[in-house]
C-alpha positions in Angstrom: -28.7 0.8 -16.0 -31.2 -1.0 -18.1 -33.8 -2.9 -15.9 -33.4 -6.1 -17.9 -29.7 -6.1 -17.4 -30.1 -5.5 -13.7 -32.4 -8.6 -13.5 -30.0 -10.6 -15.7 -27.2 -9.7 -13.2 -29.3 -11.1 -10.4 -28.7 -14.6 -11.9 -24.9 -14.2 -11.4 -25.3 -13.2 -7.7 -25.5 -16.9 -6.5 -23.2 -19.7 -5.4 -21.1 -21.2 -8.3 -23.4 -24.4 -8.4 -26.4 -22.3 -9.4 -24.9 -19.0 -10.8 -25.3 -17.9 -14.3 -22.4 -16.2 -16.2 -22.6 -12.5 -16.7 -25.0 -11.3 -19.3 -23.4 -11.0 -22.9 -24.3 -7.4 -23.1 -21.6 -6.9 -20.1 -18.9 -8.0 -22.7 -20.1 -6.0 -25.8 -22.3 -2.9 -24.7 -20.4 0.6 -24.5 -22.9 1.8 -21.9 -22.1 -1.0 -19.8 -18.5 -0.3 -20.0 -19.0 3.3 -19.2 -20.9 2.2 -16.0 -18.0 -0.2 -15.2 -15.5 2.5 -15.4 -17.6 4.6 -13.1 -18.5 2.1 -10.5 -15.3 -0.2 -10.5 -12.4 1.7 -11.8 -13.2 5.2 -10.4 -15.1 4.3 -7.2 -13.0 1.6 -5.4 -9.5 0.0 -5.4 -7.8 -1.4 -8.5 -4.5 -3.3 -8.7 -1.5 -1.6 -10.7 0.7 -4.6 -10.8 3.9 -5.1 -9.0 5.2 -1.9 -7.1 8.8 -2.6 -7.9 8.0 -0.8 -11.2 8.9 2.1 -9.2 11.5 0.6 -7.0 13.7 3.5 -5.8 13.0 7.2 -4.9 12.4 9.2 -8.0 11.3 6.3 -10.2 8.0 6.7 -12.0 5.6 5.0 -14.4 3.1 6.9 -16.4 0.0 4.9 -17.4 -3.5 5.2 -18.5 -6.1 3.7 -16.2 -9.6 3.3 -17.9 -9.1 6.5 -19.7 -7.5 8.3 -16.8 -3.7 9.2 -17.4 -1.9 8.6 -13.9 1.6 8.8 -12.6 2.8 6.2 -10.1 6.0 7.1 -8.4 8.3 6.6 -5.4 8.8 9.9 -3.4 12.1 11.1 -1.7 10.9 9.3 1.5 10.3 6.0 -0.4 6.6 6.2 -0.2 4.4 5.0 -3.1 2.3 7.7 -4.6 -0.2 8.3 -7.4 -1.2 11.5 -9.2 -3.4 12.5 -12.0 -0.9 12.9 -15.0 -2.3 16.5 -15.8 -0.7 19.8 -15.2 -2.7 22.1 -12.8 -2.2 25.0 -15.3 -3.9 23.9 -18.5 -4.0 20.1 -18.1 -0.9 19.1 -20.2 0.6 15.6 -19.8 3.4 15.9 -17.4 5.3 12.5 -17.8 5.3 9.7 -20.2 6.7 6.1 -20.2 8.9 5.1 -17.2 12.1 6.7 -15.8 13.7 8.6 -12.8 13.3 12.0 -11.9 14.0 14.4 -9.1 10.9 16.4 -9.8 8.1 16.8 -12.4 8.2 19.7 -14.9 5.5 20.3 -17.4 6.8 20.3 -20.9 4.2 22.9 -22.0 4.7 26.0 -19.7 7.4 24.9 -17.2 5.4 24.5 -14.1 7.1 22.1 -11.9 6.3 19.9 -8.9 8.0 18.2 -6.2 7.6 14.3 -5.9 5.0 14.8 -3.1 2.8 16.6 -5.6 3.2 20.1 -4.3 3.8 23.0 -6.8 7.5 24.1 -6.5 7.4 26.8 -9.4 5.1 28.6 -11.8 7.0 30.8 -14.1 5.7 34.3 -14.3 2.6 33.5 -12.2 3.7 36.1 -9.6 1.7 38.6 -11.4 -1.5 36.7 -11.4 -3.7 38.0 -8.5 -4.3 35.9 -5.6 -2.3 32.9 -7.0 -1.3 30.5 -4.3 1.1 27.8 -5.1 -0.2 25.7 -2.2 -3.7 25.5 -3.9 -2.2 24.1 -7.2 -0.5 20.8 -6.3 -1.1 17.7 -8.3 -4.4 15.8 -7.8 -3.4 13.0 -5.6 -5.1 9.5 -5.6 -5.1 7.1 -2.5 -2.2 4.7 -3.1 -0.7 1.7 -1.1 1.2 -1.5 -1.4 0.6 -4.9 -0.1 2.4 -8.0 -0.6 4.6 -6.2 -3.4 1.5 -5.2 -5.3 0.4 -1.6 -5.8 -3.2 -0.4 -5.4 -4.7 2.9 -6.1 -8.2 4.4 -5.6 -9.6 7.4 -7.5 -12.3 7.8 -4.9 -9.9 9.1 -2.2 -9.7 5.9 -0.2 -13.2 6.1 0.9 -13.0 2.3 1.7 -9.6 1.7 3.4 -7.4 -0.9 1.4 -7.2 -3.3 4.1 -11.2 -3.4 4.3 -11.1 -4.2 0.6 -8.4 -6.9 0.6 -9.3 -8.4 4.3 -7.7 -11.8 4.4 -5.7 -11.3 1.1 -2.3 -11.6 2.7 -3.2 -14.3 5.0 -4.4 -16.6 2.1 -1.0 -16.0 0.3 1.2 -16.2 3.3 3.3 -19.2 2.3 4.5 -17.4 -0.8 7.3 -14.6 -0.3 5.3 -12.2 -2.6 6.7 -8.9 -1.1 10.2 -9.8 -1.9 9.9 -11.1 -5.3 11.7 -9.3 -8.2 10.1 -8.3 -11.5 12.4 -9.5 -14.3 10.2 -9.0 -17.4 7.2 -6.8 -18.3 5.1 -6.8 -21.4 2.2 -4.6 -22.8 -0.1 -5.9 -25.2 -3.7 -5.1 -26.5 -6.1 -7.9 -27.1 -9.2 -7.9 -29.1 -11.5 -9.0 -26.3 -13.3 -7.5 -23.3 -11.1 -7.0 -20.4 -13.2 -9.4 -18.2 -12.9 -12.4 -20.4 -9.1 -11.9 -20.5 -9.3 -12.3 -16.8 -11.8 -15.1 -16.9 -9.5 -17.3 -19.0 -6.6 -16.9 -16.7 -8.7 -18.1 -13.6 -10.4 -21.1 -14.8 -9.2 -24.7 -15.2 -11.8 -25.9 -17.6 -10.2 -24.7 -20.9 -6.8 -26.3 -20.2 -7.3 -29.6 -21.6 -8.8 -28.1 -24.9 -6.9 -24.8 -25.5 -3.6 -26.0 -24.1 -3.6 -29.6 -24.9 -0.1 -29.9 -26.3 1.8 -27.2 -24.1 0.6 -27.2 -20.4 -2.7 -28.7 -20.1 -1.3 -31.8 -18.7 0.6 -30.1 -15.9 -2.4 -29.5 -13.8 -4.2 -31.9 -11.2 -7.9 -31.3 -10.3 -7.8 -28.2 -8.3 -8.9 -27.7 -4.8 -12.3 -26.0 -4.2 -12.1 -22.4 -4.4 -11.0 -20.6 -1.2 -13.8 -18.9 0.9 -12.0 -15.5 0.5 -13.2 -12.7 2.9 -11.9 -9.9 0.8 -12.5 -8.6 -2.8 -10.7 -11.4 -4.5 -11.0 -15.0 -5.4 -8.3 -17.7 -5.1 -8.0 -21.3 -6.0 -5.0 -23.8 -5.4 -4.2 -26.8 -7.4 -1.3 -29.3 -7.4 0.8 -29.6 -10.6 3.1 -32.0 -12.3 6.3 -30.0 -11.7 6.0 -26.3 -12.1 3.2 -24.4 -13.7 5.8 -21.8 -15.0 7.2 -24.2 -17.7 5.9 -26.0 -20.7 5.4 -29.8 -20.2 8.3 -30.5 -22.4 10.8 -28.3 -20.3 10.2 -29.4 -16.8 13.8 -30.6 -16.4 14.9 -26.8 -16.5 12.9 -25.8 -13.4 14.4 -23.1 -11.1 14.6 -23.6 -7.3 11.5 -23.5 -5.2 10.7 -20.0 -3.6 12.1 -19.7 -0.1 9.9 -21.0 2.7 7.5 -23.1 0.5 6.9 -26.5 1.9 4.3 -29.2 2.0 1.5 -28.8 -0.7 2.3 -25.2 -1.4 5.6 -26.6 -2.8 3.8 -28.8 -5.2 1.3 -26.5 -6.9 0.1 -23.1 -8.1 -2.4 -20.7 -6.6 -4.4 -18.7 -9.0 -5.9 -15.5 -7.7 -8.0 -12.6 -9.0 -7.9 -9.4 -7.1 -11.1 -7.7 -8.1 -11.7 -6.1 -10.5 -8.7 -6.0 -12.9 -5.6 -7.9 -11.6 -4.8 -11.5 -11.4 -1.7 -13.7 -10.8 -0.4 -17.1 -10.4 2.0 -18.0 -7.5 3.7 -21.1 -8.5 6.5 -23.0 -6.9 9.3 -20.9 -8.3 7.7 -17.9 -10.2 5.0 -15.4 -10.1 3.2 -14.2 -13.2 0.9 -11.3 -13.2 -1.7 -9.6 -15.4 -3.7 -6.4 -15.3 -6.3 -5.8 -17.7 -7.9 -2.4 -18.6 -10.8 -1.5 -20.8 -10.0 0.2 -24.0 -13.2 -0.6 -25.8 -16.0 -3.1 -25.2 -14.2 -5.7 -27.4 -10.6 -4.5 -26.6 -8.3 -4.3 -23.6 -5.0 -3.2 -22.6 -3.0 -6.1 -20.7 0.1 -5.7 -18.7 2.3 -8.6 -17.8 4.9 -9.1 -15.0 7.0 -12.0 -14.5 8.8 -12.3 -11.2 11.2 -14.6 -9.2 12.7 -14.6 -5.9 16.0 -12.4 -5.5 18.0 -15.6 -4.7 16.9 -17.2 -8.1 17.7 -13.8 -10.0 21.2 -13.9 -8.5 22.0 -17.5 -10.1 24.6 -17.2 -12.7 22.7 -18.8 -15.4 19.4 -17.1 -14.5 18.8 -15.3 -17.8 19.1 -18.4 -19.9 16.9 -20.4 -17.5 14.3 -17.6 -17.3 14.0 -17.5 -21.0 12.3 -20.8 -20.9 9.7 -19.4 -18.4 9.0 -16.6 -20.8 8.6 -18.9 -23.7 5.9 -20.7 -21.7 4.1 -17.5 -20.8 4.2 -16.4 -24.5 3.0 -19.7 -25.7 0.1 -19.8 -23.3 -0.8 -16.2 -24.1 -0.8 -16.9 -27.9 -3.1 -19.9 -27.5 -5.4 -18.0 -25.0 -5.8 -15.0 -27.5 -7.0 -17.2 -30.2 -9.8 -18.6 -28.0 -10.5 -15.2 -26.3 -11.0 -13.4 -29.7 -13.3 -16.3 -30.9 -15.2 -15.9 -27.6 -15.6 -12.3 -28.1 -17.1 -12.9 -31.5 -19.6 -15.3 -30.1 -20.6 -13.1 -27.2 -21.1 -10.3 -29.7 -24.1 -12.2 -31.3 -27.5 -10.9 -30.4 -28.4 -14.7 -29.8 -25.6 -15.2 -27.1 -27.2 -16.1 -23.6 -26.0 -16.5 -20.0 -24.5 -19.8 -19.3 -24.0 -22.0 -16.3 -20.6 -22.5 -14.5 -18.7 -25.6 -14.1 -18.6 -24.9 -10.4 -15.3 -26.6 -9.4 -13.2 -25.8 -12.5 -14.5 -22.1 -12.8 -14.7 -21.2 -9.1 -12.9 -17.9 -9.5 -14.8 -16.9 -12.6 -18.2 -17.4 -10.7 -16.7 -15.6 -7.7 -16.0 -12.6 -9.7 -19.4 -12.6 -11.4 -21.1 -12.6 -8.2 -19.0 -9.7 -7.0 -19.4 -7.8 -10.3 -23.1 -8.3 -10.1 -23.4 -6.9 -6.6 -21.1 -3.8 -7.6 -23.1 -3.0 -10.8 -26.5 -3.4 -9.0 -25.6 -1.5 -6.0 
């Protein structure tokens, strides 16, 4: 990378009280994005959202991860697997969208694969000298699940997921994350860099200004950011009611998650699992976002909204959950206006690194520090 950028990143590798935000070129330069994809998305672990997107054997979801088509699926033994979505014959896409299947068949020339990725059949290839089906299975990526989230690594799991996450599950222990059920998924593209989308979700500073009339008044002053040991940042704060509803609809709150008590039952924990997945665990709901680069000034975002199975079983759940979806859509709409304006500002040749408000932007500063170290390594 450019030597000046490496020097600028050194200013972000500091404690929040002294750290600088990431250099503006990190939000607008195609060469920086290429380097991010190489170092962050293809070298280490990334979050793929909730693993119940493929809840049953045979379920699959085809997705694109920073330019790489992949298939996430549940094999016949119930194991989570991830493969390159590319036929070993001549590279055709194998699956699109979501669904359920007993095997994977290429629509181009009929090669078919088992759910464990092995090649089951290749029509008329018996006349090809030295052709061995065992050498032509799908390219598989390391894949695993923790606390109901799916993670993958294109680097072959050179670093174990537990070494990447470390105390992730311990920090979130009061919330029954693994058992939560996804009830709504949404896919959108936003005209901003993927990192600033995740930034705004993880800071309290903007709440009073961007969400003044919708949810800004829900949040107390947050605790200090957690001293996380793994590749994530997390911060808890108490709320007036639930963070999952607008201020005007707090009377419609759903029941507490099972097992929550004490302060955990009075607030929301915001977490950023580096590099690309973030979520909020509130008293009654979990909302998750993944962000992926499309262009330096555009990102793909996937949203998942989750509730405990006991809540989903309530007879009036759909009606009551609709108010939660309304809150998430309202917040998203307000955030997008701010994010797209920020992207335009960061695109100015006169944009500069700024200072963090260390208490209200703790997660953002922690990511900037991690990012600077990954990009300078």
